[in-house]
C-alpha positions as CSV (number, residue, x, y, z in Angstrom):
1,M,0.1,0.1,0.0
2,G,2.8,2.5,1.1
3,L,4.8,1.7,-2.1
4,R,1.8,2.4,-4.2
5,F,1.1,5.6,-2.8
6,K,4.5,6.7,-3.1
7,T,4.7,5.7,-7.0
8,I,1.6,7.6,-7.5
9,C,2.9,10.6,-5.9
10,R,6.0,10.5,-7.9
11,V,3.9,10.3,-11.2
12,M,1.6,13.0,-10.3
13,L,4.6,14.8,-9.2
14,G,6.5,14.3,-12.7
15,V,3.1,15.4,-14.6
16,A,2.9,18.6,-12.5
17,L,6.6,19.8,-13.0
18,I,6.7,19.0,-16.9
19,S,2.9,20.9,-17.2
20,A,4.7,23.5,-15.2
21,V,7.8,23.9,-17.9
22,I,5.4,23.7,-20.7
23,C,2.8,26.4,-19.2
24,G,5.9,28.4,-18.0
25,R,7.5,28.5,-21.7
26,A,3.9,29.0,-23.0
27,A,3.2,31.9,-20.8
28,A,6.8,33.6,-21.2
29,E,5.8,33.5,-25.2
30,D,2.7,35.7,-24.4
31,L,4.5,38.0,-22.8
32,R,4.3,42.0,-23.9
33,E,7.2,43.4,-25.6
34,V,8.3,46.7,-24.8
35,S,11.3,49.2,-25.7
36,Q,13.8,50.6,-23.2
37,A,12.5,53.9,-23.4
38,Q,8.9,52.5,-22.7
39,F,10.2,50.8,-20.0
40,H,11.8,53.6,-18.5
41,G,8.4,55.6,-18.8
42,E,6.9,52.6,-17.0
43,V,9.0,52.9,-13.9
44,A,8.3,56.5,-13.5
45,R,4.5,56.1,-13.8
46,L,4.5,53.1,-11.3
47,E,6.5,55.4,-8.8
48,Q,3.5,57.9,-9.0
49,A,1.2,54.8,-8.2
50,V,2.8,53.6,-5.5
51,A,2.9,57.3,-4.1
52,A,-0.6,57.6,-4.4
53,C,-1.3,54.4,-2.6
54,K,0.9,55.8,0.1
55,A,-1.0,58.8,0.6
56,A,-4.3,57.4,0.6
57,A,-5.8,53.7,0.8
58,N,-8.7,54.6,-2.1
59,G,-5.5,55.4,-4.4
60,C,-4.6,51.9,-4.1
61,D,-6.0,50.2,-7.5
62,T,-3.9,47.0,-9.1
63,K,-5.3,48.2,-12.4
64,D,-2.5,50.9,-12.4
65,V,0.1,48.2,-12.4
66,S,1.4,46.8,-15.8
67,T,1.3,43.2,-16.8
68,D,4.4,41.1,-16.9
69,E,6.4,42.2,-20.2
70,R,9.7,41.7,-22.2
71,V,12.0,44.5,-22.5
72,M,13.9,44.1,-25.9
73,A,17.4,44.4,-26.0
74,E,18.9,47.9,-27.5
75,G,22.4,48.5,-28.0
76,N,24.5,47.9,-24.8
77,E,21.5,47.5,-22.9
78,P,20.4,44.1,-22.7
79,G,16.9,42.5,-23.0
80,F,14.9,41.1,-19.6
81,V,11.7,40.1,-18.8
82,M,10.2,41.9,-15.8
83,R,7.0,40.6,-13.6
84,W,5.2,43.0,-11.8
85,E,3.1,40.3,-9.6
86,W,5.2,41.6,-6.5
87,L,3.9,45.0,-7.0
88,Q,0.3,44.3,-7.7
89,T,0.1,42.1,-4.7
90,A,1.9,44.7,-2.3
91,I,-0.7,47.3,-3.7
92,G,-3.6,44.9,-3.3
93,D,-2.8,44.3,0.2
94,A,-2.0,48.1,1.0
95,G,-5.5,48.9,-0.1
96,K,-7.0,46.8,2.7
97,A,-4.2,47.3,5.6
98,K,-3.9,50.0,8.0
99,A,-2.5,53.4,7.4
100,D,1.0,52.6,9.1
101,E,0.9,49.1,7.7
102,R,0.3,50.5,3.9
103,V,3.0,53.3,4.4
104,K,5.6,50.8,5.3
105,S,4.7,48.3,2.5
106,M,4.7,51.3,0.0
107,G,7.8,52.6,1.4
108,F,9.5,48.9,0.5
109,A,7.8,49.3,-3.2
110,E,9.2,52.8,-3.6
111,E,12.9,51.4,-2.6
112,H,12.4,48.7,-5.2
113,L,11.2,51.0,-7.7
114,E,14.2,53.5,-6.9
115,E,16.7,50.6,-7.3
116,L,15.4,49.8,-10.6
117,A,15.8,53.4,-11.8
118,A,19.2,53.7,-10.8
119,E,19.8,50.7,-12.5
120,I,18.0,52.2,-15.4
121,A,20.2,55.3,-15.4
122,A,23.5,53.2,-14.9
123,N,22.6,51.0,-18.2
124,A,22.0,54.3,-19.8
125,V,26.0,55.3,-19.9
126,G,26.9,56.0,-23.4
127,D,29.7,54.0,-25.4
128,D,32.3,56.5,-24.5
129,G,31.2,56.0,-20.9
130,F,31.3,52.4,-20.9
131,A,34.6,52.2,-22.6
132,K,35.8,54.4,-19.7
133,A,34.3,52.0,-17.1
134,R,35.5,49.0,-18.7
135,E,39.4,50.4,-18.6
136,Q,38.9,51.2,-15.0
137,A,37.6,47.7,-14.3
138,S,40.7,46.2,-16.5
139,R,43.1,48.5,-14.3
140,V,41.7,47.3,-10.8
141,L,41.7,43.4,-11.9
142,A,45.2,43.8,-13.4
143,S,46.6,44.7,-9.9
144,A,48.4,42.1,-7.7
145,E,45.9,41.4,-5.6
146,F,43.8,39.4,-8.2
147,D,47.0,37.5,-9.5
148,R,46.2,34.5,-7.7
149,A,42.3,34.5,-8.5
150,A,40.9,31.5,-9.5
151,G,37.6,31.0,-11.9
152,P,34.9,28.7,-10.6
153,T,35.9,24.9,-10.4
154,W,34.2,22.2,-12.5
155,W,32.0,21.3,-9.6
156,E,30.8,24.8,-9.0
157,R,29.9,25.2,-12.7
158,Q,27.9,22.0,-12.5
159,M,26.1,23.2,-9.3
160,A,25.4,26.8,-10.9
161,R,23.8,24.8,-13.8
162,L,21.9,22.6,-11.4
163,G,20.3,25.8,-9.4
164,V,19.4,27.2,-13.0
165,W,17.7,24.2,-13.9
166,L,16.0,24.1,-10.8
167,G,14.8,27.6,-11.1
168,A,13.5,27.1,-14.4
169,I,11.1,24.3,-13.0
170,F,9.7,26.2,-10.1
171,G,9.4,29.3,-11.9
172,G,7.2,27.2,-14.3
173,I,5.2,25.9,-11.2
174,G,4.8,29.1,-10.1
175,A,3.3,30.5,-13.5
176,L,1.1,26.9,-13.4
177,G,-0.3,28.0,-10.4
178,E,-2.1,31.2,-12.4
179,Y,-3.6,28.4,-14.7
180,A,-4.5,25.8,-12.3
181,P,-5.2,27.2,-9.1
182,W,-6.7,24.2,-7.6
183,L,-3.7,22.2,-8.0
184,G,-2.0,23.2,-4.7
185,T,-5.1,22.4,-2.8
186,L,-5.3,19.1,-4.7
187,L,-1.4,18.1,-3.6
188,E,-2.1,19.4,0.0
189,V,-5.4,17.2,0.3
190,L,-3.6,14.3,-1.5
191,F,-0.5,14.7,0.9
192,Y,-2.5,14.8,4.0
193,L,-4.7,11.5,2.9
194,G,-1.4,9.6,2.2
195,A,-0.1,10.8,5.7
196,A,-3.2,9.4,6.9
197,V,-3.1,6.0,5.1
198,G,0.4,5.7,6.4
199,I,-0.6,6.2,10.0
200,L,-3.5,3.4,9.8
201,F,-1.5,1.1,7.9
202,F,1.2,0.9,10.7
203,V,-1.5,1.2,13.4
204,R,-3.2,-2.0,11.7
205,R,0.2,-3.7,11.5
206,A,1.1,-3.1,15.2
207,F,-2.2,-4.7,16.2
208,V,-1.6,-7.9,14.0
209,R,1.5,-8.2,15.4
210,Q,0.2,-8.1,18.7
211,R,-2.8,-10.7,17.8
212,L,-0.8,-13.6,17.0
213,A,-2.4,-17.2,16.2
214,I,-1.2,-19.5,19.2
215,S,0.4,-22.5,17.5
216,L,1.3,-25.1,20.1
217,S,3.4,-28.1,19.5
218,A,4.1,-31.2,21.5
219,G,7.5,-29.7,22.7
220,A,6.4,-26.2,22.9
221,A,4.2,-27.8,25.7
222,K,6.7,-28.9,27.5
223,A,8.3,-27.3,31.2
224,G,9.8,-23.9,30.6
225,A,10.1,-20.9,32.6
226,W,6.7,-19.7,31.8
227,D,4.7,-23.2,32.3
228,K,6.4,-23.4,35.3
229,E,5.1,-20.1,36.5
230,A,1.5,-21.1,35.1
231,D,1.9,-24.3,36.8
232,D,2.4,-22.7,40.5
233,W,-0.7,-20.2,39.7
234,A,-2.5,-23.3,39.3
235,A,-1.1,-25.2,42.1
236,L,-2.0,-21.8,44.5
237,A,-5.3,-21.9,43.0
238,D,-5.7,-25.8,44.1
239,G,-4.4,-24.7,47.5
240,C,-6.9,-21.9,48.0
241,A,-9.6,-24.1,46.7
242,A,-8.8,-26.7,49.8
243,Q,-9.3,-23.9,52.3
244,Q,-12.2,-23.0,50.5
245,Q,-11.0,-19.5,49.5
246,W,-13.2,-19.7,46.2
247,R,-12.3,-16.0,45.2
248,E,-8.7,-16.4,45.6
249,A,-8.9,-19.5,43.9
250,V,-10.4,-18.0,40.7
251,H,-8.0,-15.0,40.6
252,C,-5.1,-17.5,40.7
253,L,-6.5,-19.7,37.8
254,Y,-7.3,-16.7,35.7
255,W,-3.5,-15.7,36.1
256,A,-2.5,-19.3,35.5
257,A,-4.2,-18.9,32.3
258,I,-2.8,-15.7,31.1
259,V,0.7,-16.7,31.8
260,R,0.3,-19.8,29.7
261,L,-1.0,-18.2,26.9
262,E,1.6,-15.3,27.2
263,A,4.4,-18.9,27.1
264,R,2.7,-19.5,23.7
265,R,3.7,-16.2,22.1
266,A,-0.4,-15.1,22.1
267,W,1.0,-11.5,22.7
268,R,3.6,-9.7,24.1
269,H,4.4,-9.2,27.8
270,N,2.4,-6.2,29.3
271,P,1.6,-6.1,32.8
272,T,-0.5,-2.8,32.2
273,R,-3.4,-4.6,30.0
274,T,-6.9,-5.3,31.2
275,P,-8.5,-8.3,31.3
276,R,-10.8,-7.4,28.3
277,E,-7.8,-6.2,26.6
278,Y,-6.4,-10.0,26.9
279,V,-9.4,-11.2,25.3
280,R,-9.3,-9.0,22.4
281,L,-5.8,-9.6,21.4
282,L,-6.5,-13.5,20.8
283,K,-7.7,-14.6,17.3
284,P,-11.2,-13.9,17.1
285,G,-13.6,-16.8,17.0
286,S,-10.9,-19.1,18.4
287,P,-11.4,-21.5,20.9
288,Q,-8.6,-19.7,23.3
289,Q,-10.5,-16.8,22.9
290,G,-13.8,-18.2,23.9
291,A,-12.4,-19.9,26.8
292,L,-10.3,-17.0,28.0
293,R,-13.9,-14.6,27.8
294,S,-15.5,-17.2,30.0
295,L,-12.8,-17.2,32.5
296,T,-12.7,-13.3,32.2
297,Q,-16.4,-13.1,32.9
298,I,-16.3,-15.0,36.3
299,L,-13.3,-13.2,37.6
300,E,-14.8,-10.1,36.8
301,R,-18.1,-11.3,38.7
302,V,-16.4,-12.8,41.5
303,W,-13.0,-10.7,42.1
304,Y,-13.8,-7.2,41.0
305,G,-17.4,-7.5,41.5
306,L,-17.1,-8.9,45.1
307,R,-19.5,-11.5,44.6
308,D,-19.6,-14.2,46.8
309,A,-17.8,-17.2,44.9
310,S,-18.7,-21.2,45.5
311,D,-17.4,-24.3,44.7
312,E,-19.2,-24.4,41.4
313,D,-17.4,-21.2,40.1
314,Y,-14.3,-22.6,40.8
315,Q,-14.9,-26.0,39.0
316,Q,-16.1,-23.7,36.1
317,A,-12.8,-21.7,36.2
318,R,-11.1,-25.1,36.2
319,S,-12.8,-26.6,33.6
320,L,-11.9,-23.3,31.1
321,F,-8.4,-23.5,32.4
322,D,-7.7,-27.1,31.5
323,G,-9.7,-26.5,28.3
324,L,-7.1,-24.0,26.9
325,G,-4.8,-27.1,26.9
326,E,-7.3,-29.3,25.0
327,T,-7.9,-26.5,22.6
328,Q,-4.5,-25.9,22.1
329,Q,-3.8,-29.2,21.2
330,A,-6.5,-29.6,18.8
331,S,-5.2,-26.8,16.9
332,S,-1.7,-28.5,17.0
333,V,-3.2,-31.7,15.4
334,G,-5.2,-29.5,13.0
335,N,-2.1,-27.4,11.8
336,A,-0.4,-30.9,11.6
């Protein structure tokens, strides 16, 4: 059951990852293309939208935020993809937040947009400025302190490739969430359901191990440490019966039966169990369970119920105790 569930989860995860990559690529192909100048103006307009939201809650309108776009490469300025989901989320949450929280959130957004504007200004340096900056960087790198600088090792390059690959996969999963918002809830339900099934499976195995079938052979019935203790309890019961102490005699016979069954590995030794728990640990419908159940009922009536016992109660308990050995021998013959 556990192996089948793990296989199903792996298959579903693989399908989700493949779908994420496919959907991510499809989403990337649908991005709106803008020029470098349009992007510069877009950043300036968004700074005004953030300032308006910071000033008043009614100024927080997510429609003011642009959709994701691809900025085309021009000259020395490289192209890139700009996603505005973070700003849409920040403005949407700010419209519902308190005044101080809104101001704090929009302050962070302003800082991020200012960093974008500064980066745009740095990339806007002309060819002459770029050449001078490149020359200055070359002089610094040519100094003695960089003589021993080593490039990345083969292992570091492979780890970097792995990081890029994982980033592409999980980025696709994020895009997949937009097209299938129910997928996260489905996976969460499946994982919780799997955990519950696993717990039930281990609990069931624990009960099965406890409820062992009693298999007695002629060699197992011979004297041993547990058998000797059972015989001692039975002898003590006979002594109490000779003195007409019927309640103590029934009590001793009950423990003689428990020790005898424990010697046959009917359950693991645990002195904290109740009499009815011992009955439930035996195989349902077996002769041993029927005999121990009847003996337990006599014990509960005369010992825990403080009822007066008689020779008849003792003889009935003795018959049930002796019957345990007979049913065990019959089971051994049947198994043979």
